[in-house]
N, C-alpha and C positions, 0 to 999 in steps of 0.2 A: 187302090183298096187301102183302107185304113185299119190299124191295129192300136187299139187304146189311143186313138186321136193321132196317131203317127202314120204319115204317108209311107206305104211300103214300096220298096224298089227291089226287084229280084232279077238276078241275071243268071243264065245258065253256062257262063264262062265258056264262050265260043262253042257251045254245044257239047261240052265234056260232061254235062250233067243231064239227066233225063228228068225233065220238068215239064209236066202238063199244067198249063195255067189254070184251066177249069178245075181240075183235080186239086191243086194246091189252094186254090181260092176256097173251094168247099171245106177243105181241111182246116184252113185258117179260121174260117167263119165258126166251124164247130169248136175249134181251140178257143177262140175268143169267147163263146158262149160258155165254155166249161170255165174259163178264167173267172167269169162272173164279177162278183163284187170286187175281188182283190187284183184282177189283171186286166179286164178289158172293157172298163167303162168307156163310152164314147165311140161305139162301133156302128154309129148309124150308116157310115158310108159303106161298111161292110156288108150290112143287111141289104143293101140295094144293089150291090155289084156282085155278080156270080162269077165272074172271070178276072184273072189277074194277068196283066201284061207281063210276059217273060221277055226280057231283054237278052241279047247274045253278046254284046261288046260294050257294055255301059261305060267301061272306064276309057275307051278310046274312040271307036267309030260312033257310039251313041252317046257321047259326052254331052252333046246338046240336049239329048232328051233328059239327062240328069239335071242340067240347068233349068229346062223348062218345068219339070215337075217340082224342083226346089223353089222356084219362083212362085208356085201355086200352093205350097205347103202352108198349113195353118199354123196356130200356136204350138201344136204338138210336135211339129218338126218332122224330120225324116227318120226312117229306119232302113238302112242299107244293108242287104244281105251279102256283105262282102267286107273282109277286114284287110285283105293284101293291099288293095288300092285306097285304103282309108286316107293316107297322106295326100293323094292326087284330088280325091273329092273334096277334103278340107281346104286345099289350095283353091279349088274352084269356087268354093263357098266364101272365101275370103275376098275373091274378086267381086262378089255381089254387094259387098259393104254392108250397111245396115239392114238390107232387105234378106240378108242370109238367114235361113232358118237354122235351128239347132239340128245336129244329126248325130245319131248313134249307129254303131256298126256291129254286125254279128255274123259269125262264120257258119254258113250251112253247106260249104263245099267240102272241106276236109272232115267235117264232123258228120256229114250225112250223104251228100250227093256224090263224092268220090268213094264209093264203096263198091265192091265186087257183087254185092247182094242187090244193089239198086239197079233195076231194069224197068223197061216199059211195062212188063207184066207185074213186076214187084217194085213199084215206085217208093221213093222215099219220102212221099208228101206228108205222111202222118209225122215222121220225125221232124221234117223241115217245119211244118206248122207249129209243133210243140216248141222247138228252138225259137221260132220268131215270136210266139206268144210270150215265152220267157223273156226275150230280149225287150219286148215292148213294155214291160212292167216299169213303173216309175220307182226307182230304188233311192231311198233318202241317203244323203251324204254322211259320212262318218265324221265324227269330231276330230279336230287336229290339235296337234301340239307343235310348238315352233323351237327350233334350235339355231342359234346364231353363232357362226364361226368367223373369227376375225383372221384366221390364216396362220395362227401361232402353232408352229409344227416342232414336236420334240422327236428327235432321231435317237434311237438307242441302239447301241452295237457294241462289238468287240474288237473291231479292226477298221483298216481305212476304208472298207466298203460302206461303212455308215457315213463317213466323211464325204466320200464320192456322191452318194445318194442325196445328202444335204445340199451339195454344191449345185446339182442338177436342178433343183427347184427353189434356190435361195433368191432368185430374181422374182419369184412369184409368191413366195410364202416367207413368213418370219420364222427362220429356222435356228434351232439349238441342237447341239449334238452332246450326248452323254455317253461316254464309253466306260464300260466295266472292266475292260481288260486292255491296257496299253503296253504290255510286254512285247518288246521288239517291234513296236509300231513307230515308223518313221514319220517325224512331224511334217506337216505340209509346209511348203515353201511360202505359200500365201494364206494367211489364216482370214479367209473371207466369210468364214461362219464360226460362231462362238464354239469352242470345244471345251468341255468339262469331263472330269472323271467322277465316278461315283457308282454305287450298287443300289438298284432299284429294290425297295423292300415291300412296297404295297401301291396298288393303283385303284382309283375308283373314278366314277363319272361317266361321261358320254360326250358325244360330238359337241364342241364348244365350251364344255365344263369338265375337262379331265384334271385330276390331281394326282400327281405321282410323287410318293415319298422316296427321298433318296438319302443314304447315308454315305459318309466319306466323301462328301460332295466338295469338289475343288477345281478351279480353273486350271487349263493347261499352262505350263510355264513358257513364256514367250522365248526363254534362253534354251529351250530343249534343242540338243544337237543330234546325237546319234539316234536317240530314242525319245518318244514323247514322255515327258515328266509332267507332274502336276505339283501344285503348291503344297506345302506342308500343312498349312492352315485349313485342314479339312473340316467340314461342318455337316450337320444334319439338317436337311431342308425339304421343302415341297415345291415341285414345279408344277405350275398352273399353265395349261395349254389347251388349244382347241383340237388339236390333231396328234396321233402318235404313229410313228412309223417304227415298228419294233424289228430290228435286224439282228437281234442277239442269237437266234437260232435255238433257244431253249424253250422252256415251258412259256405259254403266252401269259399275259397278265390278267386276262378275264376268261371265265368259262364261256364256252361257245364263241370263240373270239371273232369268227366270220360274221357274227351276228350283232356285234358291238360297233354301232355307227361311228365312224371317225378313227377306229383302230385298225391298223394293218399289220400283219406279222407274216409276211411272205418268207419263203425259204431264202435266206441270204445267198445260198450257193445257186439259185436260179435267176439269172438276170432278167429273163423274160417276165417272171412273177414280179420281181422288184420294179421293173419298168412300168408294168401295168398298175402297180400300187402308187407309183409316183404321178402317173397320168391322172388317176383318180383323185389324188391329193390336191392337185392343182385346181381342180374344179369345186373343191369343197370349201368355198369361201362366200360367205353371204348368209342369208337366212333360209332355212330349210324346214318343211313342214312334213310330218308324218302322222299317220292316223293314230288316234287313241284306241288301240285294238280291244281294249277289255273295258267293259261297263262293270264297276264294282259296286256291290250294295253291302255294306258292312253290317247292316241290321240283321241280315239273314245268314251271315258268315259263321261257320261251325268250328272256326279255328280254336277259339278258347272263351272261357267265361270265368271270371274271378281269378284269373291267373292259372287256371287249369286247362291243359292243352287237350284238344279234341282231334279235329281233322286237320291233317297237315298235307293233303294230296296236292294242292296247288304248289306248295313250296318244294315237295319232293320232286315234281315233275317239270318244273321250270328250268329250262337249259342255260338261261342267261343270268340267273341270280337277280332277276327283276322283282321278285316277290320276297319280302323279308318279313319275319315275325314281328308283331308289335303287341305283346301280351298285356302291356300296360293299358291298352285300350280295347283289349279282347278282339282284335282285327288283325289283318295283315295289310302291309303297305305295298302297293303296285306302283313301281316307277315307270310311267309311260315313256320316258326318254331312253331307258335301258331295254324295255319290253320290245322284242323282235317280231311279235305277232305271230308265233307258232300256234297259240290257242290251246295249248296243252291244259292250262289251268281251267279253262271253260270246259274242256272236254271232260275232265275227271271231276270237277266240283259237284258235289251231291245235292246242294241246295239251289244252285243257279246264282250264288252271289257273285260269281265271276261269270260274265256273259260275253261272249265274243261280239264285238261291236262293228265288224267289217264284213257284210254291210250292217247297217244301224237297224234297230227295232226288230221287227219280225220279218224282214225282207227275205231272209234266207228260206224260211219255211214257206213263204209265199212263192218264191221261185220253185221250190220243190213241188208244191201243190199244183202249180199252173203246168209246169213241165209234164208231170207224169199224167194229170188229169187231162191235159190238152192232147197228149199223145194217144191215150186210149179213146177219147171222144172223136178224134180224127180217123179212128179206124186202126190204130196200131195194136199190136198184140204182144203178150209175153215181155213187158218192159222190164229191163235191167239198168240199174244206174251205175255210171262209171264216174266216180267222184275223183277229180284230178285238180291239180294246181295250175295256175296260168303260165308257169314257166316249164318245168320239166314235163307236166302232163300234156300241155298243148303241143310241144315239141314231138312227143311220142306219137300223138294222134296224127299230126302233120306228116311225120315220116311214114307212118303206116298208110295214110291216104295216098301219098305220092309215090312210094316205092313199093307198096304192097297192096293188100285188099281192102284197106280201111276198116273202119268199124262195122260190125253187124248192125242191121237196121233196127234190131230191138235193143241195142245198147246206147242209152241216152247219156251223152257226156255232160257232167255237171261241174262247172269250174267254181273252186273256192279259193280263197287267199291262201290258205294252208290246208293240207289234208289232216294234219294233226289236230286241227280245230274240232274235227267231227266227235260228237258225243252221243251218248245213248239215246237222248231225245230225237236226234236226227235220224239215226238208224231205225227207231221204232216209227217215226213219222213217215219215213220212206216206205216202210213196209205197209203202214196203214193207208197210204195214198196209192198203193197198187205195186209197188216195185217188187218183183219176184226175187231179185238178188240186188245186193248193194256191193259193188266192187270198188275198194278204195286203193288208188294208184299212189304208193308212196315213193317220193324220189330218194335216190341214194344218200342225198345229204341229210335225210331225216331218219336214217337207220338206226341211230342211236337214241332217238327221241320218240319212238313209237310205243314205248312201254304202256303209257297211259291209253293210247289208241287201242293196243291190243286187249287191255282189260275191259274197254267198253265193247269191243267187238265179241269178246267171249260172253259177256253178259247178255248182250242182245241175241246171241245165238242160243244161249240157255233159255231165254224167255221165249223165242220163236219155237223152239223144240218143245218146250213145256206146254205150249197152247196147241201143239199138234200140227204146227206148219212145217216141221222138219228142221234138221240141221244143214249148215252150209249156206244159209241165206245171206250171210255176210262174209266177205273175204277180203284180205288184205294182199294186194298184188304189189310186189317189189322188183318186178322185171325191169331191166335196163336195156334189154335188147328189143326193139320194136317187132321183130320177127316172132320172138318168144311170146310177147304180149298178144300179139294178133292171134297166134295158134291157141293160146289159152282162152281168149275170148270166143273164138269160133268153136272151141271145144267144150264150152259149158253145156251142161246137161240141163235140159228143160225141167223146170220145176213147177209143182201145182200152183195155180194162180192165187194171188193175194186179194183180199177184199178191198176194193178201191174206194176209200172214203172221201169225203169232200168237206170235212170240217175245216174251220179256220184256226190254224194254230197261232195263239197269241200268249204273250207273258214270258216269264222266265222258264227255266228248264223244267220244273216240277209240273207247272201248268201244261206245257206242251206234251210232256210224257203221259200225263193223266189223260189228255184227250186221245192221244194215239193208243194207249193201252185200253181204254175204254171201248174204242172201235174194234181193236184186234181181238178182245176177249168176246165181244158180242158175236163175231163171225167165226170164232175159233173152232177148229175140227174137234179138239179135245176141251170140253168143259171142266174146268177145274176151279175150285175155290181158292186154292193158294198153291204157289210154286216155292219149293225150297231153293234158296239161292246161296252161293258161296259166301264165305266171309269177306266182309268189305263191300258187299253189294249195298247201294244206296236206298234199299227199301228193307222193312222188317218190323218187328214187334219188339216191345220192351216188357220183359217179365220181372215182376216184383214179388219178392218173398214177403207176403202180406203180414206174416207174423213178426217179422223183424222190423217192418217199416214203422217209423214214429210219426209220419206225416209232417216231417220238418219242412218239406217242400222245397229243399235245395235244388232237387232235380228239375223243378218248374223254372226256377231262376236261371239254370244253365241252359235250358232247351232253347236252340236258336230258332226253331221253326214253329213253336207252339204246339208241338205234338203232345207234350205233357202240360197239364192245365190244373189250376186250383179252383176253388169256388170261395169267392169272397164272403158268403153268408155261412159257411160252416166248414170244418175240417173235411176235405175231400180231394183226392187226387184221381184225375182221369186221363186217358190216353187216346189219341186219334193215330191209327196205324198209317193212314196214307200220307201223314205229314212227317213221319219219321224218316230220317235219312242215315240212321245207325252211325252217327258221328261219335258216339261214346261218351259225350260230355255228361250226361245223366249218371252214367256208370262210374265215371271217374270222380264225380262230385259227391256222390252218395256217402254220408259219414257212416252209415251202417253196413255198406257194402252188401245190399240185398237186390241190387238191380243187375240184370244179365241181358244181352242182346241175342235176338233170334232173327237172323236175316232170311226173309222171305217176301214174297209178293202176293198180297191177298187181293182177291177181286170181289169179296163180300161186301154187302152194303153197310155192314157194321163197321167196316175198317174206315169209311168215310166220315164217321162221326166219333165224338168222344165217348168212351165208355168209362164207367167208374171203376177204378182199380182198387180203392180203398177209402172208406169214410168212417168216421168216429163222431160219437157225441163230443162236444166240447167239455173240457175240464172246467167245474165252476169253482170260483174262489170260495174257500171255506169260510170267510168272514163276511162278504157281501153277496155271494151268489152269482156274480157277473161271470160269464164265460170268457176265458183268456188264453186258452190253449187246448191242446188234445190230451186225453187221458194218458195215452201211450208215452207222449213225450214228457209230461210232468211226472209220471210214475218212474220213468227211466232216469230222469234227472234226480229224483229224490233218492232212488236206489244207489246211484253212483256218489252222492254227495252226503249221505247220512253219516258216514263215518269220518267225514272231514272235520279238522279241528275247528274250523270257523262256525260249524253248525252244532257243537257239542252242547252248547249252552240250551237251557230250557226255551222251547219255543223256536229254536233255530231252524229245524227242518220244517216246522209247520209254516213258517213264512214263506217257503218254497211253494206252498199250496195256495198262496194269496196272490191277487192281481198286483200290479204295480202300485196302485194307489192305496191299497190297504196295507202293503208292506211298509210304505212310508209312515202311514199313520200309527202303526203298531210299533215301529221302532221309536217314534217320537214320543208316544204316550206311555208305553209299558217299560221301556228301558229306563233305569234310573240315571244312567249316564250314556245317552245314546251315542255321544261323541267322545267317550272317555278313552283315553289312550295311556293311562297310568299317570302318576303324580308328576307334574310339570315343575321342574327345579326352578328355584328362584334365580333370576339373573345376578351375576357376580360382577362387582365393580372394583376398580382400583383401590378404593377406601376399604373395601372388604379384605383384600389381600394384604394391605398395610396393617389393618387392625389385627388380623389373625397373626401376622408375624410379630407384632409387639406383644400380643398375648403369649405367644410361644416363648418369647425372649424373657418376659417376666416370670412365667412359670419355671423356666430353667434356672433363673437367678435364685428363686425362692428355694428350689430343691437344693442347689449347692450350698445356700446359707444354712439350711437345716442340717446339712452333713458337715458344716464347718470348712467347707472348701473354698469359701470366698477369700480372696486376697485381702489383707489388712492395708488400710490407707495411711500413707505417710504424713508427718506433721510439718513437712518443709525443712527440718534440720537433719534429715537422714534418719531420724528415729520413728518407730512405728508406735502406733497407740492403738 
């Protein structure tokens, strides 16, 4: 049987799962059809085969059957319903050489078959079919960024433990040790690693490109005897390295240090943690690829306009400091090398400027649509979605299946890269696709990073409740005990069904939310025109005090989403509520302070189009009659400047009422001295100064002569005459 062109292989794992081939084939066929355009093109084989062969020991006794089917698989490859034995299957395919098809694997055992609720009378066929249909989707690859490490390691410490750690990896890495405290430290008998002293003041960078600023930097003195000494010629410098092992035991150099690739700061007093860090460091030489987790569109970013800051949600919620403000360009900068992929920025971004790109494109919503739609189409009831990550979440599900009762049949596991990437558009879409509850399993390592997720959950709950679907549709689960999680899942109270839609979610956040909200409102138990929302919600209206508005249109230039718009033909301001994200840039930009924000969600048709907020007749030039501004703005300007000294002269204020062309003409024709700035003094030269000095000397001599004060001249014989 084929799903989306992929040959399907199912095994009941030595009879530990109750799987009826006919029932599962029928469910898969229904699931493939509901997947439709997005999930299951190419199901010609499924249409002709009504039974699915169920193997019992595919990985051992029936391995030849696996090879036989693999040899006949088409271009679509294989879809194997087993993840535990994937290495064995891949090894078998390697032995087939160029004839080996592509293969992908999915887990229906721990996630569906190994459940205390799965019996012959209550089979898990619908859930299995939904999981298989989701796994058959073709998911585009995420973009990658590359980091190159040459193995240059900087070890920071306060005692000989740093030197000992450096020596253990010196044969594999290029190691340098910097000690902040050498008091009482015995110098090593063999200086086989460079040792320096200094104090770290700042660090930046990532795997392959770290820069560490160090003050009082000096090499250890070779003549150190009883205690390690350093040379007196200490300097300030920067150490450039690929890797950092921080054994100082104090505050880490980076926020969220466990998420900074290439940086390790284990407890220096725990040898096991230090050894584990050293083992990882020895493998971190070469070129490494990591996903570009966030697709950022600066055009719709609401961070700032013209240096005025609006939305800072992504910066406030980024745990690693990968997002930094760039007000000079009215955008933020997201460093893909520092980004750890938590997705908090995409979760809280109101415009969708930051979009989580793992998986790329619209694949996340396509998976959601196919999983829920296929489950219902295959006969499943009361679907609840359990969102989990591929690490902690998968381990919890596996432990429950192996040691407990497994997942309830109506709880559909949905694996994402990070649960903190979940945003409002995902929660609304899940409800619109029929999920009666959305349960988000947050690992303990994310306990201090779920503030953004909590705000999105609270907002989704308010919207569901306002539309009459009731509260408690979305819950965050932070249990770390599998038994406690299992008890909570089986103790969930049934909720009224949700309207299962089949729309195609495409585009960025606002587009997906609009599609989901339209469907939810159309089938809502409570028909409302608008919902009041808490402050900070990404929906709402802009209220303008029309009397104080001068139609300067500064708000239009500041609006990142086009919610505020002008009219090129006449002075006019219009507003479209469905495009407003309540970023506050218009309010912060308005020079008259006449704009206020009203958080709400409107479902009226009027909210989808621009409505005129204020318009005026243009102000006409008093000289030529050409319109060049608005009456309110020109009158406001005249009022403010009529008492100014520059406009006291006759006609000064009148020129403010003229267009730019007439203003120039009047200044040039009516002013006697349009460029006059007082009498320009004549330039003085050296001759002028000499002449004036001579004139002063002669005048002084004349005055003295008139007063008889001039000395008499001698005749050369000592007599005066």
